[in-house]
Every structure is written in C-alpha cells, then in structure tokens.
N, CA, C and O atoms as a GROMACS GRO file, in nm:
protein
  412
    1MET      N    1   1.739  -0.186   0.272
    1MET     CA    2   1.798  -0.064   0.219
    1MET      C    3   1.743  -0.042   0.078
    1MET      O    4   1.739  -0.135  -0.003
    2ASP      N    5   1.704   0.079   0.049
    2ASP     CA    6   1.654   0.113  -0.085
    2ASP      C    7   1.767   0.109  -0.186
    2ASP      O    8   1.884   0.105  -0.150
    3TYR      N    9   1.729   0.112  -0.313
    3TYR     CA   10   1.829   0.116  -0.417
    3TYR      C   11   1.901   0.251  -0.416
    3TYR      O   12   1.836   0.355  -0.411
    4PRO      N   13   2.034   0.249  -0.419
    4PRO     CA   14   2.108   0.376  -0.418
    4PRO      C   15   2.094   0.448  -0.552
    4PRO      O   16   2.085   0.386  -0.657
    5ILE      N   17   2.091   0.582  -0.545
    5ILE     CA   18   2.078   0.658  -0.670
    5ILE      C   19   2.190   0.761  -0.688
    5ILE      O   20   2.212   0.809  -0.798
    6HIS      N   21   2.261   0.794  -0.580
    6HIS     CA   22   2.370   0.891  -0.589
    6HIS      C   23   2.504   0.818  -0.591
    6HIS      O   24   2.516   0.708  -0.538
    7ALA      N   25   2.603   0.879  -0.652
    7ALA     CA   26   2.734   0.814  -0.668
    7ALA      C   27   2.791   0.765  -0.536
    7ALA      O   28   2.837   0.651  -0.528
    8LEU      N   29   2.787   0.847  -0.433
    8LEU     CA   30   2.843   0.808  -0.304
    8LEU      C   31   2.766   0.692  -0.241
    8LEU      O   32   2.826   0.603  -0.181
    9SER      N   33   2.634   0.694  -0.254
    9SER     CA   34   2.556   0.584  -0.198
    9SER      C   35   2.579   0.454  -0.277
    9SER      O   36   2.575   0.345  -0.220
   10ILE      N   37   2.603   0.466  -0.405
   10ILE     CA   38   2.634   0.347  -0.487
   10ILE      C   39   2.768   0.288  -0.444
   10ILE      O   40   2.780   0.167  -0.427
   11VAL      N   41   2.869   0.373  -0.427
   11VAL     CA   42   3.001   0.327  -0.385
   11VAL      C   43   2.994   0.262  -0.247
   11VAL      O   44   3.053   0.156  -0.225
   12THR      N   45   2.921   0.324  -0.155
   12THR     CA   46   2.910   0.269  -0.020
   12THR      C   47   2.831   0.138  -0.021
   12THR      O   48   2.863   0.046   0.055
   13THR      N   49   2.731   0.127  -0.106
   13THR     CA   50   2.656   0.002  -0.120
   13THR      C   51   2.745  -0.109  -0.173
   13THR      O   52   2.737  -0.222  -0.125
   14LEU      N   53   2.828  -0.078  -0.271
   14LEU     CA   54   2.920  -0.180  -0.325
   14LEU      C   55   3.019  -0.225  -0.218
   14LEU      O   56   3.053  -0.343  -0.210
   15ALA      N   57   3.066  -0.132  -0.134
   15ALA     CA   58   3.154  -0.168  -0.023
   15ALA      C   59   3.081  -0.258   0.076
   15ALA      O   60   3.139  -0.352   0.131
   16TYR      N   61   2.954  -0.228   0.100
   16TYR     CA   62   2.875  -0.311   0.191
   16TYR      C   63   2.859  -0.453   0.136
   16TYR      O   64   2.867  -0.550   0.211
   17ARG      N   65   2.836  -0.464   0.007
   17ARG     CA   66   2.827  -0.597  -0.054
   17ARG      C   67   2.958  -0.674  -0.038
   17ARG      O   68   2.957  -0.794  -0.011
   18ARG      N   69   3.070  -0.604  -0.054
   18ARG     CA   70   3.201  -0.668  -0.037
   18ARG      C   71   3.219  -0.711   0.110
   18ARG      O   72   3.273  -0.818   0.137
   19TYR      N   73   3.174  -0.629   0.201
   19TYR     CA   74   3.177  -0.662   0.344
   19TYR      C   75   3.097  -0.790   0.369
   19TYR      O   76   3.145  -0.880   0.439
   20LYS      N   77   2.977  -0.798   0.315
   20LYS     CA   78   2.891  -0.914   0.335
   20LYS      C   79   2.948  -1.041   0.272
   20LYS      O   80   2.924  -1.151   0.323
   21LYS      N   81   3.022  -1.028   0.164
   21LYS     CA   82   3.077  -1.145   0.094
   21LYS      C   83   3.204  -1.200   0.158
   21LYS      O   84   3.247  -1.310   0.124
   22GLY      N   85   3.265  -1.124   0.250
   22GLY     CA   86   3.385  -1.178   0.313
   22GLY      C   87   3.482  -1.075   0.367
   22GLY      O   88   3.593  -1.110   0.406
   23GLN      N   89   3.443  -0.949   0.371
   23GLN     CA   90   3.526  -0.843   0.426
   23GLN      C   91   3.664  -0.839   0.361
   23GLN      O   92   3.766  -0.826   0.430
   24TYR      N   93   3.666  -0.850   0.230
   24TYR     CA   94   3.791  -0.849   0.155
   24TYR      C   95   3.851  -0.708   0.152
   24TYR      O   96   3.778  -0.609   0.164
   25PRO      N   97   3.983  -0.699   0.135
   25PRO     CA   98   4.048  -0.567   0.125
   25PRO      C   99   3.994  -0.487   0.007
   25PRO      O  100   3.948  -0.543  -0.093
   26LEU      N  101   4.001  -0.356   0.021
   26LEU     CA  102   3.950  -0.267  -0.083
   26LEU      C  103   4.020  -0.132  -0.073
   26LEU      O  104   4.045  -0.082   0.037
   27ALA      N  105   4.051  -0.074  -0.188
   27ALA     CA  106   4.107   0.062  -0.192
   27ALA      C  107   4.007   0.153  -0.260
   27ALA      O  108   3.963   0.127  -0.372
   28PHE      N  109   3.971   0.259  -0.192
   28PHE     CA  110   3.886   0.363  -0.250
   28PHE      C  111   3.979   0.470  -0.306
   28PHE      O  112   4.054   0.534  -0.232
   29VAL      N  113   3.974   0.491  -0.437
   29VAL     CA  114   4.062   0.589  -0.500
   29VAL      C  115   3.978   0.701  -0.559
   29VAL      O  116   3.899   0.679  -0.650
   30CYS      N  117   3.998   0.821  -0.507
   30CYS     CA  118   3.926   0.938  -0.555
   30CYS      C  119   4.000   0.995  -0.676
   30CYS      O  120   4.121   1.019  -0.668
   31MET      N  121   3.930   1.016  -0.785
   31MET     CA  122   3.993   1.069  -0.905
   31MET      C  123   3.974   1.220  -0.920
   31MET      O  124   4.017   1.278  -1.020
   32ASP      N  125   3.912   1.284  -0.822
   32ASP     CA  126   3.903   1.430  -0.823
   32ASP      C  127   4.040   1.486  -0.788
   32ASP      O  128   4.102   1.442  -0.691
   33ASN      N  129   4.086   1.580  -0.866
   33ASN     CA  130   4.219   1.636  -0.843
   33ASN      C  131   4.207   1.755  -0.747
   33ASN      O  132   4.212   1.871  -0.788
   34CYS      N  133   4.192   1.723  -0.619
   34CYS     CA  134   4.183   1.827  -0.517
   34CYS      C  135   4.268   1.788  -0.398
   34CYS      O  136   4.297   1.670  -0.376
   35SER      N  137   4.307   1.886  -0.323
   35SER     CA  138   4.390   1.863  -0.206
   35SER      C  139   4.318   1.773  -0.106
   35SER      O  140   4.200   1.792  -0.078
   36HIS      N  141   4.389   1.676  -0.052
   36HIS     CA  142   4.337   1.584   0.050
   36HIS      C  143   4.218   1.503   0.000
   36HIS      O  144   4.124   1.477   0.075
   37ASN      N  145   4.221   1.463  -0.128
   37ASN     CA  146   4.108   1.388  -0.182
   37ASN      C  147   4.088   1.255  -0.111
   37ASN      O  148   3.977   1.202  -0.108
   38ASP      N  149   4.193   1.201  -0.053
   38ASP     CA  150   4.181   1.076   0.023
   38ASP      C  151   4.096   1.097   0.149
   38ASP      O  152   4.007   1.018   0.179
   39ASP      N  153   4.125   1.203   0.222
   39ASP     CA  154   4.051   1.232   0.345
   39ASP      C  155   3.905   1.269   0.316
   39ASP      O  156   3.814   1.232   0.392
   40ILE      N  157   3.884   1.341   0.208
   40ILE     CA  158   3.748   1.383   0.171
   40ILE      C  159   3.662   1.262   0.139
   40ILE      O  160   3.548   1.252   0.186
   41LEU      N  161   3.716   1.169   0.060
   41LEU     CA  162   3.640   1.049   0.025
   41LEU      C  163   3.617   0.961   0.147
   41LEU      O  164   3.507   0.909   0.166
   42LYS      N  165   3.718   0.944   0.230
   42LYS     CA  166   3.704   0.862   0.351
   42LYS      C  167   3.595   0.918   0.442
   42LYS      O  168   3.509   0.844   0.490
   43ARG      N  169   3.599   1.048   0.464
   43ARG     CA  170   3.499   1.112   0.550
   43ARG      C  171   3.358   1.094   0.494
   43ARG      O  172   3.264   1.069   0.568
   44ALA      N  173   3.345   1.106   0.362
   44ALA     CA  174   3.213   1.093   0.298
   44ALA      C  175   3.159   0.951   0.311
   44ALA      O  176   3.043   0.931   0.347
   45VAL      N  177   3.242   0.852   0.281
   45VAL     CA  178   3.198   0.712   0.288
   45VAL      C  179   3.164   0.674   0.432
   45VAL      O  180   3.062   0.611   0.457
   46LEU      N  181   3.250   0.714   0.526
   46LEU     CA  182   3.224   0.681   0.667
   46LEU      C  183   3.099   0.751   0.720
   46LEU      O  184   3.024   0.693   0.798
   47THR      N  185   3.078   0.874   0.680
   47THR     CA  186   2.957   0.945   0.724
   47THR      C  187   2.832   0.872   0.676
   47THR      O  188   2.737   0.855   0.753
   48MET      N  189   2.833   0.830   0.550
   48MET     CA  190   2.717   0.758   0.497
   48MET      C  191   2.697   0.625   0.570
   48MET      O  192   2.585   0.591   0.607
   49ALA      N  193   2.805   0.551   0.589
   49ALA     CA  194   2.795   0.421   0.656
   49ALA      C  195   2.746   0.435   0.800
   49ALA      O  196   2.664   0.356   0.846
   50LYS      N  197   2.798   0.535   0.870
   50LYS     CA  198   2.755   0.556   1.009
   50LYS      C  199   2.608   0.595   1.017
   50LYS      O  200   2.537   0.552   1.108
   51GLU      N  201   2.563   0.675   0.924
   51GLU     CA  202   2.421   0.714   0.922
   51GLU      C  203   2.334   0.591   0.893
   51GLU      O  204   2.229   0.573   0.955
   52TRP      N  205   2.377   0.510   0.799
   52TRP     CA  206   2.302   0.387   0.769
   52TRP      C  207   2.297   0.296   0.891
   52TRP      O  208   2.193   0.238   0.921
   53ALA      N  209   2.411   0.283   0.963
   53ALA     CA  210   2.415   0.198   1.083
   53ALA      C  211   2.322   0.254   1.191
   53ALA      O  212   2.252   0.178   1.258
   54LYS      N  213   2.321   0.386   1.206
   54LYS     CA  214   2.234   0.449   1.304
   54LYS      C  215   2.087   0.422   1.274
   54LYS      O  216   2.006   0.407   1.366
   55ARG      N  217   2.053   0.415   1.147
   55ARG     CA  218   1.914   0.388   1.106
   55ARG      C  219   1.882   0.239   1.102
   55ARG      O  220   1.767   0.201   1.077
   56GLY      N  221   1.982   0.155   1.126
   56GLY     CA  222   1.960   0.011   1.126
   56GLY      C  223   1.964  -0.052   0.988
   56GLY      O  224   1.922  -0.167   0.973
   57ASN      N  225   2.014   0.020   0.888
   57ASN     CA  226   2.019  -0.036   0.752
   57ASN      C  227   2.138  -0.128   0.730
   57ASN      O  228   2.134  -0.215   0.642
   58VAL      N  229   2.244  -0.110   0.808
   58VAL     CA  230   2.363  -0.196   0.800
   58VAL      C  231   2.409  -0.226   0.942
   58VAL      O  232   2.369  -0.158   1.037
   59GLU      N  233   2.493  -0.328   0.955
   59GLU     CA  234   2.546  -0.363   1.086
   59GLU      C  235   2.657  -0.266   1.127
   59GLU      O  236   2.722  -0.206   1.041
   60GLU      N  237   2.677  -0.251   1.257
   60GLU     CA  238   2.789  -0.169   1.308
   60GLU      C  239   2.923  -0.225   1.259
   60GLU      O  240   3.020  -0.151   1.243
   61GLY      N  241   2.926  -0.356   1.237
   61GLY     CA  242   3.048  -0.420   1.187
   61GLY      C  243   3.093  -0.364   1.053
   61GLY      O  244   3.213  -0.365   1.022
   62PHE      N  245   3.000  -0.316   0.974
   62PHE     CA  246   3.034  -0.255   0.845
   62PHE      C  247   3.116  -0.128   0.866
   62PHE      O  248   3.213  -0.104   0.793
   63VAL      N  249   3.079  -0.048   0.962
   63VAL     CA  250   3.154   0.074   0.992
   63VAL      C  251   3.294   0.036   1.041
   63VAL      O  252   3.393   0.097   1.001
   64SER      N  253   3.302  -0.065   1.127
   64SER     CA  254   3.433  -0.111   1.176
   64SER      C  255   3.520  -0.161   1.061
   64SER      O  256   3.640  -0.135   1.058
   65TYR      N  257   3.459  -0.231   0.967
   65TYR     CA  258   3.530  -0.279   0.847
   65TYR      C  259   3.588  -0.161   0.769
   65TYR      O  260   3.704  -0.166   0.728
   66LEU      N  261   3.509  -0.057   0.749
   66LEU     CA  262   3.557   0.060   0.674
   66LEU      C  263   3.667   0.135   0.748
   66LEU      O  264   3.750   0.200   0.684
   67GLU      N  265   3.668   0.126   0.879
   67GLU     CA  266   3.770   0.194   0.960
   67GLU      C  267   3.896   0.110   0.979
   67GLU      O  268   3.996   0.160   1.031
   68ASP      N  269   3.894  -0.016   0.938
   68ASP     CA  270   4.007  -0.107   0.954
   68ASP      C  271   4.110  -0.082   0.843
   68ASP      O  272   4.091  -0.124   0.729
   69GLU      N  273   4.218  -0.013   0.877
   69GLU     CA  274   4.318   0.025   0.778
   69GLU      C  275   4.397  -0.093   0.722
   69GLU      O  276   4.470  -0.077   0.624
   70SER      N  277   4.385  -0.211   0.783
   70SER     CA  278   4.451  -0.329   0.726
   70SER      C  279   4.368  -0.388   0.612
   70SER      O  280   4.417  -0.469   0.534
   71LYS      N  281   4.241  -0.345   0.602
   71LYS     CA  282   4.153  -0.394   0.496
   71LYS      C  283   4.112  -0.284   0.398
   71LYS      O  284   4.100  -0.309   0.278
   72ILE      N  285   4.090  -0.165   0.449
   72ILE     CA  286   4.037  -0.056   0.366
   72ILE      C  287   4.137   0.059   0.362
   72ILE      O  288   4.185   0.105   0.466
   73THR      N  289   4.168   0.104   0.241
   73THR     CA  290   4.257   0.219   0.227
   73THR      C  291   4.191   0.326   0.141
   73THR      O  292   4.106   0.298   0.056
   74PHE      N  293   4.232   0.448   0.166
   74PHE     CA  294   4.188   0.564   0.090
   74PHE      C  295   4.314   0.640   0.047
   74PHE      O  296   4.348   0.741   0.108
   75PRO      N  297   4.383   0.590  -0.056
   75PRO     CA  298   4.511   0.653  -0.094
   75PRO      C  299   4.493   0.792  -0.155
   75PRO      O  300   4.395   0.820  -0.224
   76LEU      N  301   4.590   0.878  -0.127
   76LEU     CA  302   4.593   1.011  -0.187
   76LEU      C  303   4.628   0.995  -0.334
   76LEU      O  304   4.722   0.924  -0.368
   77SER      N  305   4.552   1.059  -0.421
   77SER     CA  306   4.575   1.042  -0.565
   77SER      C  307   4.581   1.176  -0.639
   77SER      O  308   4.561   1.180  -0.760
   78MET      N  309   4.607   1.285  -0.567
   78MET     CA  310   4.614   1.415  -0.632
   78MET      C  311   4.740   1.425  -0.718
   78MET      O  312   4.849   1.390  -0.672
   79MET      N  313   4.725   1.471  -0.839
   79MET     CA  314   4.837   1.489  -0.931
   79MET      C  315   4.874   1.636  -0.937
   79MET      O  316   4.787   1.724  -0.940
   80ILE      N  317   5.002   1.662  -0.940
   80ILE     CA  318   5.048   1.800  -0.957
   80ILE      C  319   5.046   1.832  -1.106
   80ILE      O  320   5.098   1.755  -1.188
   81LYS      N  321   4.987   1.942  -1.139
   81LYS     CA  322   4.980   1.982  -1.279
   81LYS      C  323   5.103   2.067  -1.312
   81LYS      O  324   5.104   2.188  -1.291
   82LEU      N  325   5.205   2.001  -1.364
   82LEU     CA  326   5.331   2.069  -1.391
   82LEU      C  327   5.318   2.179  -1.496
   82LEU      O  328   5.389   2.280  -1.488
   83HIS      N  329   5.230   2.161  -1.592
   83HIS     CA  330   5.221   2.262  -1.697
   83HIS      C  331   5.175   2.397  -1.643
   83HIS      O  332   5.199   2.500  -1.708
   84GLN      N  333   5.112   2.400  -1.528
   84GLN     CA  334   5.065   2.526  -1.472
   84GLN      C  335   5.178   2.609  -1.412
   84GLN      O  336   5.171   2.732  -1.409
   85ILE      N  337   5.281   2.542  -1.364
   85ILE     CA  338   5.391   2.615  -1.304
   85ILE      C  339   5.517   2.607  -1.388
   85ILE      O  340   5.619   2.668  -1.355
   86GLY      N  341   5.511   2.533  -1.496
   86GLY     CA  342   5.611   2.526  -1.602
   86GLY      C  343   5.755   2.545  -1.565
   86GLY      O  344   5.811   2.471  -1.484
   87GLY      N  345   5.816   2.647  -1.628
   87GLY     CA  346   5.959   2.669  -1.621
   87GLY      C  347   6.015   2.691  -1.482
   87GLY      O  348   6.128   2.651  -1.455
   88LEU      N  349   5.940   2.753  -1.393
   88LEU     CA  350   5.990   2.781  -1.260
   88LEU      C  351   6.028   2.652  -1.187
   88LEU      O  352   6.135   2.645  -1.126
   89LEU      N  353   5.943   2.553  -1.193
   89LEU     CA  354   5.973   2.426  -1.129
   89LEU      C  355   6.090   2.358  -1.196
   89LEU      O  356   6.175   2.300  -1.128
   90LEU      N  357   6.098   2.363  -1.327
   90LEU     CA  358   6.210   2.302  -1.398
   90LEU      C  359   6.341   2.368  -1.359
   90LEU      O  360   6.443   2.300  -1.349
   91GLN      N  361   6.341   2.496  -1.339
   91GLN     CA  362   6.462   2.566  -1.299
   91GLN      C  363   6.511   2.518  -1.162
   91GLN      O  364   6.631   2.512  -1.137
   92VAL      N  365   6.419   2.484  -1.077
   92VAL     CA  366   6.454   2.439  -0.943
   92VAL      C  367   6.499   2.293  -0.944
   92VAL      O  368   6.595   2.258  -0.875
   93LEU      N  369   6.432   2.208  -1.022
   93LEU     CA  370   6.456   2.064  -1.017
   93LEU      C  371   6.562   2.013  -1.114
   93LEU      O  372   6.625   1.911  -1.088
   94VAL      N  373   6.581   2.080  -1.226
   94VAL     CA  374   6.671   2.030  -1.329
   94VAL      C  375   6.802   2.109  -1.327
   94VAL      O  376   6.799   2.232  -1.339
   95PRO      N  377   6.916   2.040  -1.313
   95PRO     CA  378   7.044   2.110  -1.316
   95PRO      C  379   7.063   2.186  -1.448
   95PRO      O  380   7.012   2.144  -1.551
   96SER      N  381   7.136   2.294  -1.442
   96SER     CA  382   7.153   2.380  -1.560
   96SER      C  383   7.228   2.313  -1.673
   96SER      O  384   7.216   2.355  -1.789
   97ASP      N  385   7.306   2.210  -1.644
   97ASP     CA  386   7.382   2.146  -1.751
   97ASP      C  387   7.301   2.036  -1.823
   97ASP      O  388   7.354   1.972  -1.914
   98VAL      N  389   7.178   2.014  -1.784
   98VAL     CA  390   7.092   1.916  -1.850
   98VAL      C  391   7.013   1.989  -1.958
   98VAL      O  392   6.951   2.092  -1.931
   99HIS      N  393   7.016   1.934  -2.079
   99HIS     CA  394   6.944   1.994  -2.191
   99HIS      C  395   6.815   1.919  -2.215
   99HIS      O  396   6.817   1.798  -2.240
  100LEU      N  397   6.704   1.989  -2.207
  100LEU     CA  398   6.573   1.927  -2.227
  100LEU      C  399   6.527   1.947  -2.370
  100LEU      O  400   6.543   2.055  -2.427
  101LYS      N  401   6.471   1.845  -2.424
  101LYS     CA  402   6.418   1.852  -2.561
  101LYS      C  403   6.269   1.882  -2.552
  101LYS      O  404   6.196   1.814  -2.481
  102ARG      N  405   6.226   1.983  -2.625
  102ARG     CA  406   6.084   2.020  -2.628
  102ARG      C  407   6.010   1.920  -2.718
  102ARG      O  408   6.053   1.891  -2.829
  103ILE      N  409   5.899   1.870  -2.667
  103ILE     CA  410   5.818   1.777  -2.747
  103ILE      C  411   5.691   1.843  -2.792
  103ILE      O  412   5.610   1.780  -2.861
   0.00000   0.00000   0.00000
C-alpha cells in the first residue's frame, strides 16, 4: 500500500495498523458538526477499506474488523448550537420561576 496523503486514507491506514497489531477496540469520532456525522464517517471509512480489500491492499478481515460493533464504534458527536436558537429554547426548557443570570 502506498503512503496515504488524504485525511481519510490516513485515518483508515491507522485503523489498519491497529488491526494488524491485535484488532484492539477503537472509536472513530467525527468532529464535523453536521447531522449524522457518525454515519457519514463510518460510510467513508468502510468504503475506503472495502475498495482497498477489493484491490488486494488489505485483508477482508480488516473490513470485518471495522464492521464489528463490539470493537469499532462511530459515535454521534454533533453538538446543538444553543446560541442560534437562544431564548425560544430557554422558554420551552426552563420553568418561568427560575431566574437565569446573564454571563
């Protein structure tokens, strides 16, 4: 396998090294704040790994490792930006008798 140059190929290569060293558990956490960032990252990593396996660059076992949810996780990490919806959300979530201090 050639040296990876793109972020996704670097991440997938590091996962492959972990697979080769002992198939240890791993969590892939996407820091992009977009809807379903867990699914997007999982699909991207698996697509790359499957293509590499098809070309003979990695073993099929590597793809199985990435699909094994007892070892590999892709947690959702999207954060809600409260400042964008401000007071409306506070009106819904905070009882009227609670006084909030502005910081």
